[in-house]
C-alpha positions as CSV (number, residue, x, y, z in Angstrom):
1,M,71.7,148.8,96.6
2,N,73.1,152.3,96.5
3,R,75.9,151.7,98.7
4,I,76.9,149.0,96.6
5,L,76.7,150.9,93.6
6,I,78.8,153.8,95.0
7,A,81.5,151.0,96.1
8,L,81.8,149.5,92.3
9,G,81.8,153.0,91.3
10,T,84.5,154.0,93.4
11,I,86.5,150.2,92.5
12,L,86.3,151.1,88.7
13,L,87.8,154.7,89.6
14,V,90.4,153.3,91.2
15,I,91.3,151.0,88.5
16,G,90.8,153.5,85.5
17,L,93.6,155.6,87.6
18,L,96.1,153.2,88.1
19,W,95.3,151.2,85.0
20,P,98.8,152.4,83.7
21,W,100.7,151.0,86.4
22,L,98.5,147.7,86.4
23,Q,99.1,147.1,82.9
24,K,102.9,146.3,84.1
25,L,101.7,143.4,85.9
26,P,102.0,140.1,84.3
27,F,98.1,139.1,84.4
28,G,96.9,138.2,81.5
29,K,100.2,136.4,80.4
30,L,99.7,133.9,83.2
31,P,100.7,130.0,82.5
32,G,97.2,128.2,82.0
33,D,95.7,131.5,79.8
34,I,94.3,130.4,76.8
35,L,95.8,132.3,73.6
36,I,94.9,130.7,70.2
37,E,96.1,132.6,66.8
38,K,95.7,131.6,63.3
39,E,96.2,134.0,60.0
40,T,92.8,136.0,60.6
41,I,91.8,134.7,64.3
42,R,93.2,135.5,67.6
43,F,91.6,134.0,70.3
44,Y,92.4,135.0,74.2
45,F,90.8,133.3,76.5
46,P,92.2,134.2,80.6
47,L,91.3,131.3,82.2
48,M,94.0,131.5,85.1
49,T,94.3,135.0,85.5
50,S,90.0,134.8,86.0
51,L,90.3,132.0,88.7
52,I,92.9,134.1,90.6
53,I,90.9,137.5,90.4
54,S,87.7,135.2,91.3
55,A,89.7,134.0,94.5
56,V,90.7,137.4,95.3
57,I,87.6,138.7,95.1
58,S,85.8,135.9,96.9
59,L,88.6,136.4,100.0
60,I,87.9,140.2,100.2
61,F,84.2,139.4,100.6
62,W,84.9,136.7,103.1
63,F,86.7,139.2,105.6
64,F,84.2,142.1,105.5
65,R,81.4,139.5,105.8
66,K,82.9,138.4,109.0
């Protein structure tokens, strides 16, 4: 449990430090992401982005398990 929390903290720290460059990537604007804009409401659901991130994380865990 301690290793998992330390690894998660390290990953969040790295993402936080790299955030200015990560915002320039096209994630969040992919085809398949749902965006509904009305006059007073904006609903955004990054469906395709979530699927890609999930697949990458699954591959990383699969490689580390072997």
